[in-house]
N, CA and C atoms as an extended XYZ file, in Angstrom:
582
Properties=species:S:1:pos:R:3:atomname:S:1:resname:S:1:resid:I:1 pbc="F F F"
N       142.393       38.575      -47.643 N   MET     1
C       143.602       39.438      -46.680 CA  MET     1
C       143.326       41.089      -47.219 C   MET     1
N       143.129       41.034      -48.389 N   ARG     2
C       143.032       42.456      -49.247 CA  ARG     2
C       141.494       43.052      -48.520 C   ARG     2
N       140.701       42.406      -48.621 N   ARG     3
C       139.694       42.485      -48.355 CA  ARG     3
C       139.686       43.261      -46.336 C   ARG     3
N       140.319       42.156      -45.574 N   SER     4
C       140.433       42.629      -44.453 CA  SER     4
C       141.354       44.231      -43.900 C   SER     4
N       142.126       44.133      -44.927 N   LEU     5
C       142.927       45.757      -45.260 CA  LEU     5
C       142.290       46.744      -45.312 C   LEU     5
N       141.567       46.389      -46.382 N   PHE     6
C       140.789       47.361      -47.081 CA  PHE     6
C       139.384       47.776      -45.729 C   PHE     6
N       138.950       47.001      -44.746 N   THR     7
C       138.224       47.143      -43.885 CA  THR     7
C       138.767       48.144      -43.012 C   THR     7
N       139.694       47.505      -42.763 N   ILE     8
C       140.834       48.393      -41.487 CA  ILE     8
C       141.108       49.590      -41.857 C   ILE     8
N       141.532       50.138      -43.208 N   LEU     9
C       141.688       51.207      -43.349 CA  LEU     9
C       140.503       52.061      -43.885 C   LEU     9
N       139.321       51.583      -43.850 N   LEU    10
C       138.187       52.192      -44.045 CA  LEU    10
C       138.097       52.641      -42.951 C   LEU    10
N       137.729       51.828      -41.582 N   LEU    11
C       137.273       51.964      -40.318 CA  LEU    11
C       138.256       53.116      -39.521 C   LEU    11
N       139.889       52.580      -40.518 N   THR    12
C       140.581       54.009      -39.656 CA  THR    12
C       140.162       54.998      -40.025 C   THR    12
N       139.487       55.382      -41.270 N   ALA    13
C       139.593       56.759      -41.979 CA  ALA    13
C       138.153       57.136      -41.571 C   ALA    13
N       137.118       56.292      -41.231 N   LEU    14
C       135.737       57.003      -41.155 CA  LEU    14
C       136.501       57.626      -39.208 C   LEU    14
N       137.286       56.941      -38.321 N   ALA    15
C       137.692       57.204      -37.147 CA  ALA    15
C       138.074       58.576      -37.522 C   ALA    15
N       138.993       58.525      -38.045 N   GLY    16
C       139.665       59.842      -37.561 CA  GLY    16
C       139.260       61.167      -38.364 C   GLY    16
N       138.014       60.536      -39.279 N   THR    17
C       136.924       61.789      -39.614 CA  THR    17
C       136.140       62.504      -38.488 C   THR    17
N       135.523       61.504      -38.097 N   ALA    18
C       134.197       61.698      -36.394 CA  ALA    18
C       135.889       62.817      -35.676 C   ALA    18
N       136.817       61.861      -34.998 N   LEU    19
C       137.761       62.846      -34.145 CA  LEU    19
C       138.229       64.310      -34.812 C   LEU    19
N       137.960       64.446      -35.768 N   ALA    20
C       138.420       65.706      -36.808 CA  ALA    20
C       137.512       66.433      -36.603 C   ALA    20
N       135.926       66.047      -36.677 N   GLY    21
C       134.587       66.739      -36.808 CA  GLY    21
C       134.627       67.263      -35.365 C   GLY    21
N       135.048       66.305      -34.005 N   GLU    22
C       134.708       66.676      -32.781 CA  GLU    22
C       135.569       67.573      -32.844 C   GLU    22
N       136.556       67.891      -33.047 N   SER    23
C       137.930       68.666      -32.025 CA  SER    23
C       137.315       70.006      -33.198 C   SER    23
N       136.755       69.912      -33.985 N   ALA    24
C       136.403       71.527      -34.633 CA  ALA    24
C       135.612       72.219      -34.379 C   ALA    24
N       134.361       71.134      -33.340 N   LYS    25
C       133.275       71.821      -32.964 CA  LYS    25
C       133.869       72.671      -31.624 C   LYS    25
N       133.254       73.921      -31.004 N   PRO    26
C       133.960       74.802      -29.985 CA  PRO    26
C       133.312       73.507      -28.529 C   PRO    26
N       134.136       73.987      -27.839 N   ALA    27
C       134.521       73.072      -26.421 CA  ALA    27
C       132.748       73.584      -25.865 C   ALA    27
N       131.974       73.386      -25.181 N   THR    28
C       130.667       73.973      -24.108 CA  THR    28
C       131.299       74.163      -23.470 C   THR    28
N       131.569       75.558      -22.640 N   PRO    29
C       131.960       75.686      -21.342 CA  PRO    29
C       130.688       74.364      -20.101 C   PRO    29
N       131.232       73.935      -19.234 N   VAL    30
C       131.056       73.684      -18.253 CA  VAL    30
C       130.531       74.772      -17.163 C   VAL    30
N       129.060       74.575      -16.482 N   VAL    31
C       128.785       75.955      -15.536 CA  VAL    31
C       128.285       74.754      -14.233 C   VAL    31
N       129.332       75.343      -13.354 N   PRO    32
C       128.908       74.272      -12.247 CA  PRO    32
C       127.552       74.601      -11.279 C   PRO    32
N       126.808       73.623      -11.190 N   GLN    33
C       125.352       73.728      -10.640 CA  GLN    33
C       125.513       74.259       -9.248 C   GLN    33
N       124.689       74.746       -8.275 N   PRO    34
C       124.396       74.509       -6.846 CA  PRO    34
C       124.456       73.244       -6.496 C   PRO    34
N       125.093       72.694       -5.427 N   ALA    35
C       124.697       71.245       -5.253 CA  ALA    35
C       122.943       71.759       -4.126 C   ALA    35
N       122.011       70.815       -4.784 N   PRO    36
C       120.774       71.028       -4.039 CA  PRO    36
C       120.426       71.332       -2.151 C   PRO    36
N       119.868       72.142       -1.541 N   THR    37
C       119.755       72.107       -1.058 CA  THR    37
C       118.831       71.317        0.333 C   THR    37
N       118.043       70.486       -1.161 N   GLY    38
C       116.556       69.706       -0.350 CA  GLY    38
C       115.384       70.441       -0.024 C   GLY    38
N       115.482       71.793       -0.012 N   GLN    39
C       114.323       72.593       -0.188 CA  GLN    39
C       113.827       73.388       -1.253 C   GLN    39
N       112.887       73.604       -1.802 N   LEU    40
C       112.236       74.487       -3.013 CA  LEU    40
C       112.026       75.642       -2.519 C   LEU    40
N       112.331       76.513       -3.170 N   GLN    41
C       112.338       78.311       -3.008 CA  GLN    41
C       111.072       78.829       -4.151 C   GLN    41
N       110.403       79.051       -3.494 N   PRO    42
C       108.595       79.482       -4.466 CA  PRO    42
C       109.925       80.799       -5.878 C   PRO    42
N       109.668       80.915       -6.587 N   VAL    43
C       109.855       81.235       -7.598 CA  VAL    43
C       108.616       82.780       -7.210 C   VAL    43
N       109.242       83.938       -7.434 N   PRO    44
C       108.089       85.084       -7.288 CA  PRO    44
C       107.143       85.286       -8.988 C   PRO    44
N       106.069       85.129       -8.552 N   GLN    45
C       105.334       85.431       -9.945 CA  GLN    45
C       104.607       86.811      -10.105 C   GLN    45
N       104.783       87.445      -11.589 N   GLU    46
C       104.301       88.372      -11.460 CA  GLU    46
C       102.669       88.405      -11.931 C   GLU    46
N       101.843       89.189      -11.225 N   SER    47
C       100.933       88.910      -11.535 CA  SER    47
C       100.023       90.007      -12.785 C   SER    47
N        99.256       89.246      -13.750 N   HIS    48
C        98.949       90.113      -14.950 CA  HIS    48
C        97.451       91.104      -14.285 C   HIS    48
N        97.119       90.922      -12.981 N   ILE    49
C        96.154       92.426      -12.723 CA  ILE    49
C        96.841       93.458      -11.508 C   ILE    49
N        97.134       94.199      -11.916 N   THR    50
C        97.534       95.661      -11.571 CA  THR    50
C        96.449       96.852      -11.208 C   THR    50
N        96.085       96.721      -10.255 N   SER    51
C        95.052       97.819      -10.074 CA  SER    51
C        94.659       99.040       -8.699 C   SER    51
N        94.646       99.536       -8.563 N   GLN    52
C        94.693      100.488       -7.499 CA  GLN    52
C        93.483      101.471       -7.540 C   GLN    52
N        92.710      101.522       -6.473 N   VAL    53
C        91.178      102.357       -6.289 CA  VAL    53
C        92.041      104.203       -6.127 C   VAL    53
N        90.791      104.497       -6.528 N   TYR    54
C        91.306      105.945       -6.479 CA  TYR    54
C        90.528      107.135       -5.908 C   TYR    54
N        90.236      107.954       -5.524 N   VAL    55
C        89.592      109.020       -4.639 CA  VAL    55
C        88.296      109.064       -5.651 C   VAL    55
N        87.368      109.527       -5.503 N   GLY    56
C        86.056      109.904       -6.650 CA  GLY    56
C        85.858      108.815       -7.585 C   GLY    56
N        86.542      107.927       -7.991 N   GLU    57
C        86.133      106.759       -8.521 CA  GLU    57
C        84.957      105.833       -7.882 C   GLU    57
N        84.200      104.890       -8.941 N   VAL    58
C        83.357      104.056       -8.616 CA  VAL    58
C        84.033      102.885       -7.727 C   VAL    58
N        83.851      102.352       -6.779 N   ALA    59
C        84.757      101.332       -5.859 CA  ALA    59
C        84.138       99.819       -6.887 C   ALA    59
N        85.493       99.109       -7.284 N   PRO    60
C        85.243       98.164       -8.055 CA  PRO    60
C        83.755       96.954       -7.231 C   PRO    60
N        83.144       96.386       -8.397 N   ASP    61
C        82.101       95.480       -7.307 CA  ASP    61
C        82.794       94.239       -7.102 C   ASP    61
N        82.357       93.513       -5.900 N   PHE    62
C        82.841       92.256       -5.770 CA  PHE    62
C        81.757       91.388       -4.992 C   PHE    62
N        82.030       90.070       -4.715 N   GLU    63
C        81.078       89.257       -4.004 CA  GLU    63
C        81.744       88.607       -3.665 C   GLU    63
N        82.070       87.915       -2.075 N   LEU    64
C        83.107       87.368       -1.929 CA  LEU    64
C        81.646       86.618       -0.515 C   LEU    64
N        82.259       85.350       -0.118 N   ASP    65
C        81.985       84.507        1.426 CA  ASP    65
C        82.391       84.989        2.582 C   ASP    65
N        81.634       84.848        3.686 N   GLY    66
C        82.473       85.020        5.005 CA  GLY    66
C        81.991       84.640        5.848 C   GLY    66
N        81.901       85.654        7.152 N   SER    67
C        81.397       85.189        8.250 CA  SER    67
C        79.539       85.227        8.379 C   SER    67
N        79.199       85.346        7.301 N   GLY    68
C        77.508       85.643        7.519 CA  GLY    68
C        76.982       84.550        7.050 C   GLY    68
N        75.673       84.227        6.881 N   ASP    69
C        75.047       83.332        5.982 CA  ASP    69
C        74.929       83.553        4.461 C   ASP    69
N        74.889       84.459        4.034 N   ARG    70
C        75.344       84.615        2.498 CA  ARG    70
C        76.405       85.333        2.001 C   ARG    70
N        76.477       84.843        1.090 N   PRO    71
C        78.161       86.025        0.444 CA  PRO    71
C        77.304       87.234        0.574 C   PRO    71
N        78.427       88.442        0.264 N   VAL    72
C        77.971       90.160        0.123 CA  VAL    72
C        78.673       90.692       -1.051 C   VAL    72
N        77.668       91.282       -1.340 N   ARG    73
C        78.253       91.694       -3.143 CA  ARG    73
C        78.335       93.696       -2.707 C   ARG    73
N        79.202       93.834       -3.387 N   LEU    74
C        78.913       95.309       -2.756 CA  LEU    74
C        78.513       96.149       -3.538 C   LEU    74
N        77.506       95.816       -4.899 N   ALA    75
C        76.963       96.794       -5.507 CA  ALA    75
C        75.437       96.517       -4.197 C   ALA    75
N        74.957       95.673       -3.601 N   HIS    76
C        73.975       95.412       -3.208 CA  HIS    76
C        74.156       96.260       -1.555 C   HIS    76
N        75.090       97.280       -1.167 N   LEU    77
C        75.272       97.842       -0.002 CA  LEU    77
C        75.246       99.071       -0.522 C   LEU    77
N        74.978      100.142       -1.887 N   LYS    78
C        74.712      101.141       -1.819 CA  LYS    78
C        73.266      101.783       -1.290 C   LYS    78
N        73.999      103.165       -0.391 N   GLY    79
C        72.974      103.659       -0.063 CA  GLY    79
C        73.372      103.372        1.615 C   GLY    79
N        74.391      103.234        1.773 N   TYR    80
C        75.368      103.079        2.907 CA  TYR    80
C        76.736      103.341        2.675 C   TYR    80
N        77.223      104.164        3.704 N   TRP    81
C        78.565      104.489        3.786 CA  TRP    81
C        79.366      102.861        4.201 C   TRP    81
N        80.027      102.470        3.560 N   ILE    82
C        80.791      101.384        3.642 CA  ILE    82
C        82.548      101.611        4.003 C   ILE    82
N        82.969      100.962        5.411 N   LEU    83
C        84.164      101.228        5.494 CA  LEU    83
C        84.864       99.728        4.924 C   LEU    83
N        85.896       99.373        4.472 N   LEU    84
C        86.376       98.357        4.004 CA  LEU    84
C        88.044       98.108        4.580 C   LEU    84
N        88.171       97.222        5.272 N   VAL    85
C        89.661       97.153        6.233 CA  VAL    85
C        90.344       95.558        5.644 C   VAL    85
N        91.192       96.100        4.739 N   PHE    86
C        92.060       94.886        4.627 CA  PHE    86
C        93.186       94.544        5.512 C   PHE    86
N        93.484       93.505        5.558 N   ALA    87
C        94.282       92.985        6.005 CA  ALA    87
C        94.868       91.425        5.756 C   ALA    87
N        95.524       90.933        5.971 N   ASP    88
C        96.398       89.488        5.847 CA  ASP    88
C        95.530       88.081        6.656 C   ASP    88
N        95.505       88.361        7.526 N   ARG    89
C        94.837       87.422        8.621 CA  ARG    89
C        94.101       88.122        9.475 C   ARG    89
N        92.701       87.636       10.069 N   ARG    90
C        91.513       87.609       10.840 CA  ARG    90
C        91.833       88.196       12.010 C   ARG    90
N        93.012       87.531       12.696 N   HIS    91
C        93.366       88.341       13.838 CA  HIS    91
C        93.939       89.983       14.083 C   HIS    91
N        94.704       90.226       12.511 N   GLU    92
C        94.734       91.436       12.441 CA  GLU    92
C        94.020       92.330       12.232 C   GLU    92
N        92.497       91.896       12.695 N   LEU    93
C        91.068       92.563       12.524 CA  LEU    93
C        90.114       92.626       13.830 C   LEU    93
N        90.917       92.150       14.741 N   ALA    94
C        90.271       92.032       16.240 CA  ALA    94
C        89.635       93.257       16.318 C   ALA    94
N        91.073       94.437       16.814 N   ASP    95
C        90.334       95.360       17.612 CA  ASP    95
C        89.593       96.158       16.920 C   ASP    95
N        88.941       95.926       15.168 N   LEU    96
C        88.141       96.286       14.694 CA  LEU    96
C        86.457       96.958       15.091 C   LEU    96
N        86.799       95.620       15.790 N   GLY    97
C        85.183       95.285       16.795 CA  GLY    97
C        85.347       96.563       18.067 C   GLY    97
N        86.432       97.222       18.285 N   LYS    98
C        85.981       98.116       19.303 CA  LYS    98
C        85.679       99.543       18.748 C   LYS    98
N        85.923       99.861       17.831 N   ILE    99
C        85.292      101.127       17.162 CA  ILE    99
C        84.248      100.913       16.562 C   ILE    99
N        83.590      100.066       16.197 N   GLU   100
C        82.273       99.249       15.528 CA  GLU   100
C        81.210      100.157       16.553 C   GLU   100
N        80.712      100.288       17.610 N   PRO   101
C        79.898      101.085       17.644 CA  PRO   101
C        79.953      102.465       17.118 C   PRO   101
N        81.245      103.596       17.349 N   ASP   102
C        80.994      104.385       17.285 CA  ASP   102
C        80.574      104.762       15.544 C   ASP   102
N        81.437      103.266       14.368 N   LEU   103
C        81.017      103.342       12.881 CA  LEU   103
C        79.817      103.489       12.883 C   LEU   103
N        78.968      102.632       13.646 N   ARG   104
C        77.990      102.382       13.821 CA  ARG   104
C        76.390      103.779       13.733 C   ARG   104
N        77.511      104.225       14.882 N   HIS   105
C        76.584      105.483       14.933 CA  HIS   105
C        76.981      106.598       14.509 C   HIS   105
N        78.109      106.979       13.255 N   LEU   106
C        78.291      107.631       12.032 CA  LEU   106
C        77.400      106.910       10.576 C   LEU   106
N        76.599      105.542       11.071 N   GLY   107
C        76.214      105.439        9.847 CA  GLY   107
C        77.084      104.542        8.562 C   GLY   107
N        77.890      103.889        9.541 N   VAL   108
C        79.460      104.057        8.151 CA  VAL   108
C        78.858      101.955        8.648 C   VAL   108
N        78.957      100.920        7.616 N   ARG   109
C        79.315       99.493        7.735 CA  ARG   109
C        80.285       99.497        7.631 C   ARG   109
N        81.024       98.727        8.347 N   PRO   110
C        82.648       97.998        8.587 CA  PRO   110
C        82.258       96.416        8.046 C   PRO   110
N        83.343       96.214        7.378 N   TYR   111
C        83.683       94.667        6.562 CA  TYR   111
C        85.368       94.887        6.078 C   TYR   111
N        85.866       93.494        7.519 N   GLY   112
C        87.026       93.270        7.306 CA  GLY   112
C        87.519       92.580        5.859 C   GLY   112
N        88.532       92.222        5.160 N   ILE   113
C        88.444       91.792        4.240 CA  ILE   113
C        89.721       90.982        4.332 C   ILE   113
N        89.974       89.446        4.399 N   CYS   114
C        91.371       89.014        4.095 CA  CYS   114
C        91.402       87.890        3.919 C   CYS   114
N        92.365       87.105        3.769 N   ALA   115
C        92.781       85.758        3.238 CA  ALA   115
C        92.599       84.574        3.794 C   ALA   115
N        91.731       84.592        5.181 N   ASP   116
C        91.610       82.912        5.783 CA  ASP   116
C        90.165       82.719        5.001 C   ASP   116
N        89.961       81.479        5.445 N   LYS   117
C        88.843       81.149        4.941 CA  LYS   117
C        87.492       81.344        5.268 C   LYS   117
N        86.305       81.500        4.808 N   ALA   118
C        84.905       81.403        4.913 CA  ALA   118
C        84.682       81.123        6.499 C   ALA   118
N        84.959       79.424        6.601 N   HIS   119
C        84.418       78.529        7.562 CA  HIS   119
C        85.688       78.954        8.733 C   HIS   119
N        86.692       79.595        8.857 N   ALA   120
C        87.811       80.063        9.621 CA  ALA   120
C        87.036       81.092        9.973 C   ALA   120
N        86.211       82.318        8.999 N   LEU   121
C        86.254       83.286        9.470 CA  LEU   121
C        84.949       83.268       10.434 C   LEU   121
N        83.811       82.196        9.552 N   LYS   122
C        82.214       82.142       10.161 CA  LYS   122
C        82.937       81.854       12.426 C   LYS   122
N        83.885       81.063       11.962 N   SER   123
C        83.882       80.069       13.594 CA  SER   123
C        84.468       81.244       14.649 C   SER   123
N        85.225       82.209       14.030 N   PHE   124
C        85.966       83.277       14.596 CA  PHE   124
C        85.298       84.334       15.416 C   PHE   124
N        83.837       84.737       14.190 N   LYS   125
C        82.818       85.459       14.623 CA  LYS   125
C        82.325       84.896       15.755 C   LYS   125
N        81.902       83.571       15.571 N   GLU   126
C        80.709       83.321       16.580 CA  GLU   126
C        81.285       82.872       18.029 C   GLU   126
N        83.142       82.805       18.100 N   ARG   127
C        83.600       82.277       19.297 CA  ARG   127
C        83.598       83.589       19.949 C   ARG   127
N        84.145       84.439       19.029 N   GLU   128
C        84.739       85.927       19.636 CA  GLU   128
C        83.304       86.904       19.882 C   GLU   128
N        82.483       86.340       19.144 N   GLU   129
C        81.416       87.542       19.644 CA  GLU   129
C        81.381       88.439       18.825 C   GLU   129
N        82.191       88.537       17.772 N   PHE   130
C        82.818       89.426       16.707 CA  PHE   130
C        81.666       90.408       15.733 C   PHE   130
N        81.397       91.763       16.355 N   PRO   131
C        80.046       92.389       15.682 CA  PRO   131
C        80.438       92.785       14.307 C   PRO   131
N        81.377       92.435       13.543 N   ILE   132
C        81.812       92.887       12.069 CA  ILE   132
C        81.770       91.538       11.409 C   ILE   132
N        81.302       92.050        9.902 N   GLU   133
C        81.044       90.596        9.069 CA  GLU   133
C        82.835       90.447        8.816 C   GLU   133
N        82.836       89.216        8.013 N   LEU   134
C        84.580       89.065        7.815 CA  LEU   134
C        84.099       88.588        6.585 C   LEU   134
N        85.187       89.163        5.468 N   LEU   135
C        85.057       88.564        3.925 CA  LEU   135
C        85.793       88.246        3.726 C   LEU   135
N        85.694       86.716        3.049 N   SER   136
C        87.096       85.840        2.892 CA  SER   136
C        87.499       86.036        1.346 C   SER   136
N        89.445       86.326        1.246 N   ASP   137
C        89.406       87.072       -0.095 CA  ASP   137
C        90.452       86.172        0.013 C   ASP   137
N        90.080       84.663       -0.217 N   VAL   138
C        91.686       83.226       -0.339 CA  VAL   138
C        92.848       83.528       -1.162 C   VAL   138
N        92.228       83.647       -2.272 N   THR   139
C        92.948       84.091       -3.633 CA  THR   139
C        93.850       85.404       -3.854 C   THR   139
N        93.378       86.515       -3.019 N   GLY   140
C        93.624       87.768       -2.926 CA  GLY   140
C        93.168       88.602       -4.331 C   GLY   140
N        92.657       88.244       -5.062 N   GLU   141
C        91.739       88.750       -6.136 CA  GLU   141
C        91.249       90.224       -5.960 C   GLU   141
N        90.646       89.950       -4.937 N   ILE   142
C        89.587       91.286       -4.958 CA  ILE   142
C        90.936       92.379       -4.227 C   ILE   142
N        91.753       91.674       -3.078 N   SER   143
C        92.953       92.974       -2.367 CA  SER   143
C        93.280       93.236       -3.516 C   SER   143
N        93.784       92.741       -4.847 N   GLN   144
C        94.718       93.122       -5.962 CA  GLN   144
C        94.273       93.876       -6.807 C   GLN   144
N        92.907       93.630       -6.713 N   VAL   145
C        92.013       95.192       -7.698 CA  VAL   145
C        92.442       96.323       -6.738 C   VAL   145
N        92.172       96.562       -4.983 N   TYR   146
C        91.848       97.202       -4.608 CA  TYR   146
C        93.224       97.634       -4.924 C   TYR   146
N        94.143       97.300       -5.096 N   GLY   147
C        95.545       97.448       -5.124 CA  GLY   147
C        96.346       97.235       -3.790 C   GLY   147
N        96.020       95.794       -2.934 N   LEU   148
C        96.253       95.867       -1.851 CA  LEU   148
C        97.080       94.292       -1.662 C   LEU   148
N        97.499       93.820       -2.919 N   TYR   149
C        97.549       92.413       -2.604 CA  TYR   149
C        99.237       92.620       -3.272 C   TYR   149
N       100.102       91.667       -2.376 N   ASP   150
C       101.351       92.190       -2.567 CA  ASP   150
C       101.963       90.759       -2.942 C   ASP   150
N       102.348       91.202       -4.622 N   THR   151
C       102.358       89.511       -5.498 CA  THR   151
C       103.389       88.748       -4.731 C   THR   151
N       104.639       89.693       -5.159 N   ARG   152
C       105.972       88.806       -4.449 CA  ARG   152
C       106.263       88.008       -2.988 C   ARG   152
N       105.016       89.029       -2.379 N   MET   153
C       104.999       88.024       -0.878 CA  MET   153
C       103.905       87.031       -0.576 C   MET   153
N       102.698       87.551       -1.485 N   ARG   154
C       101.412       86.648       -1.625 CA  ARG   154
C       101.134       86.342       -0.205 C   ARG   154
N       100.649       87.934        0.316 N   LEU   155
C        99.929       88.575        1.537 CA  LEU   155
C        99.331       90.007        0.892 C   LEU   155
N        98.294       90.190        1.873 N   VAL   156
C        97.377       91.040        2.034 CA  VAL   156
C        98.078       91.899        2.537 C   VAL   156
N        98.707       92.952        2.241 N   ARG   157
C        98.749       94.313        2.703 CA  ARG   157
C        97.733       94.930        3.721 C   ARG   157
N        97.938       95.633        4.561 N   PRO   158
C        96.950       96.806        5.186 CA  PRO   158
C        96.693       98.069        4.831 C   PRO   158
N        95.296       98.292        4.939 N   GLY   159
C        94.714       99.481        4.648 CA  GLY   159
C        93.123       99.614        4.341 C   GLY   159
N        92.641      100.376        4.166 N   PHE   160
C        91.178      100.681        3.937 CA  PHE   160
C        90.323      101.837        3.297 C   PHE   160
N        89.275      101.627        2.640 N   ILE   161
C        88.861      102.380        2.078 CA  ILE   161
C        86.994      102.689        2.287 C   ILE   161
N        87.130      104.108        2.176 N   LEU   162
C        85.677      104.452        2.497 CA  LEU   162
C        84.647      104.861        1.432 C   LEU   162
N        83.917      104.194        1.494 N   ILE   163
C        83.021      104.750       -0.040 CA  ILE   163
C        81.855      104.563        0.761 C   ILE   163
N        81.196      105.986       -0.211 N   ASP   164
C        80.036      106.633        0.243 CA  ASP   164
C        78.458      106.213       -0.345 C   ASP   164
N        78.011      106.524       -0.160 N   ARG   165
C        76.223      106.028       -0.586 CA  ARG   165
C        76.027      105.742       -2.004 C   ARG   165
N        76.732      106.233       -2.445 N   TYR   166
C        76.774      106.143       -3.915 CA  TYR   166
C        77.808      105.239       -4.230 C   TYR   166
N        78.483      104.627       -3.469 N   GLY   167
C        79.557      103.513       -4.251 CA  GLY   167
C        80.866      104.555       -4.531 C   GLY   167
N        80.950      105.541       -4.371 N   VAL   168
C        82.654      106.086       -5.189 CA  VAL   168
C        83.262      106.082       -4.080 C   VAL   168
N        84.511      106.126       -4.010 N   VAL   169
C        85.132      105.842       -3.066 CA  VAL   169
C        85.593      107.164       -2.499 C   VAL   169
N        85.474      107.653       -1.385 N   ARG   170
C        85.573      109.074       -0.669 CA  ARG   170
C        86.835      108.680        0.292 C   ARG   170
N        88.127      107.883        0.071 N   MET   171
C        88.893      108.101        0.993 CA  MET   171
C        89.438      106.353        1.086 C   MET   171
N        90.810      106.735        0.281 N   ALA   172
C        92.024      105.352        0.184 CA  ALA   172
C        93.270      105.505        0.903 C   ALA   172
N        93.690      104.155        2.245 N   LEU   173
C        94.816      104.385        2.781 CA  LEU   173
C        95.231      103.118        2.019 C   LEU   173
N        96.044      103.114        1.492 N   LEU   174
C        96.825      101.622        0.527 CA  LEU   174
C        97.950      101.308        1.271 C   LEU   174
N        98.368      100.129        1.591 N   GLY   175
C        99.314       99.451        2.425 CA  GLY   175
C        99.908       99.873        3.553 C   GLY   175
N        99.717      100.863        4.336 N   GLN   176
C        99.769      101.203        5.883 CA  GLN   176
C        98.996      100.352        6.636 C   GLN   176
N        99.841      100.386        7.855 N   GLN   177
C        98.696       99.929        9.059 CA  GLN   177
C        98.400      101.403       10.043 C   GLN   177
N        97.085      101.458       10.025 N   VAL   178
C        96.988      102.107       10.795 CA  VAL   178
C        96.287      102.050       12.110 C   VAL   178
N        96.481      102.637       13.398 N   GLN   179
C        95.584      102.400       14.417 CA  GLN   179
C        94.265      102.710       14.496 C   GLN   179
N        93.243      101.336       14.894 N   PHE   180
C        91.947      101.977       14.127 CA  PHE   180
C        91.045      103.563       15.041 C   PHE   180
N        91.759      103.703       15.905 N   ASP   181
C        91.553      104.607       16.791 CA  ASP   181
C        91.528      106.048       15.765 C   ASP   181
N        92.972      105.706       15.003 N   GLU   182
C        92.798      107.096       13.837 CA  GLU   182
C        91.808      106.435       12.889 C   GLU   182
N        91.627      105.780       12.446 N   MET   183
C        91.070      105.327       11.606 CA  MET   183
C        89.898      105.608       11.340 C   MET   183
N        89.352      105.428       12.547 N   LEU   184
C        87.972      105.946       13.169 CA  LEU   184
C        87.832      107.613       13.175 C   LEU   184
N        88.982      108.364       13.567 N   GLY   185
C        88.982      109.973       12.983 CA  GLY   185
C        89.174      110.107       11.827 C   GLY   185
N        89.596      109.529       10.940 N   LEU   186
C        89.687      110.326        9.336 CA  LEU   186
C        88.224      109.684        8.889 C   LEU   186
N        87.597      108.685        9.155 N   VAL   187
C        86.531      108.197        8.477 CA  VAL   187
C        85.060      109.531        9.323 C   VAL   187
N        85.194      109.877       10.591 N   LYS   188
C        84.600      110.731       11.201 CA  LYS   188
C        84.730      111.776       10.439 C   LYS   188
N        85.830      112.727        9.605 N   SER   189
C        86.069      113.379        9.465 CA  SER   189
C        85.760      113.367        7.742 C   SER   189
N        85.809      112.726        7.294 N   ALA   190
C        84.903      112.410        5.709 CA  ALA   190
C        83.534      112.178        5.667 C   ALA   190
N        83.056      111.703        6.876 N   VAL   191
C        81.868      111.444        6.791 CA  VAL   191
C        81.165      112.772        7.215 C   VAL   191
N        81.141      113.656        8.439 N   THR   192
C        80.890      114.193        8.980 CA  THR   192
C        81.147      115.854        8.157 C   THR   192
N        82.339      115.919        7.337 N   GLY   193
C        82.938      116.699        6.706 CA  GLY   193
C        83.211      117.902        7.462 C   GLY   193
N        83.433      117.291        8.970 N   THR   194
C        84.291      117.984       10.203 CA  THR   194
C        85.746      117.811       10.154 C   THR   194
């Protein structure tokens, strides 16, 4: 009997000590969590690449697949005036074809760069008989190097870069939509000096 009484007292003492230890701990506040909506919201990711091109500097080199049969590398185009026109999707570049004859007359080779895949650009060029080479920047890496990729919205912002025969940036309009006839006027004044 003494043994049972001793065991009961020991268990009571241990339980009291455990309760005393819990009451000494500060209470952790319970923060109510919002009810799940069933839809996952994307978390904006900040990029580690932040860049921009500047007039008077050499244009960053790149190689992209596109609507042609082989990849286009910017370094291989030296000797020509190059117009790089950026847009998020190919349909935003459709009116660029209207000024292509005037650009060609000025000695300027235009290239459209967008986030569509190369096979989609190839079929668009064939179906629409589009006269300009379209380049695929699916990852947005090249657009980002040129300062035209919005990392929060994950899209290519509109803009254009004019590169001279030596690979030097002569004009850069970044993040602004410009009518293609206005673009032609700006390019003409840069190329001809008038």
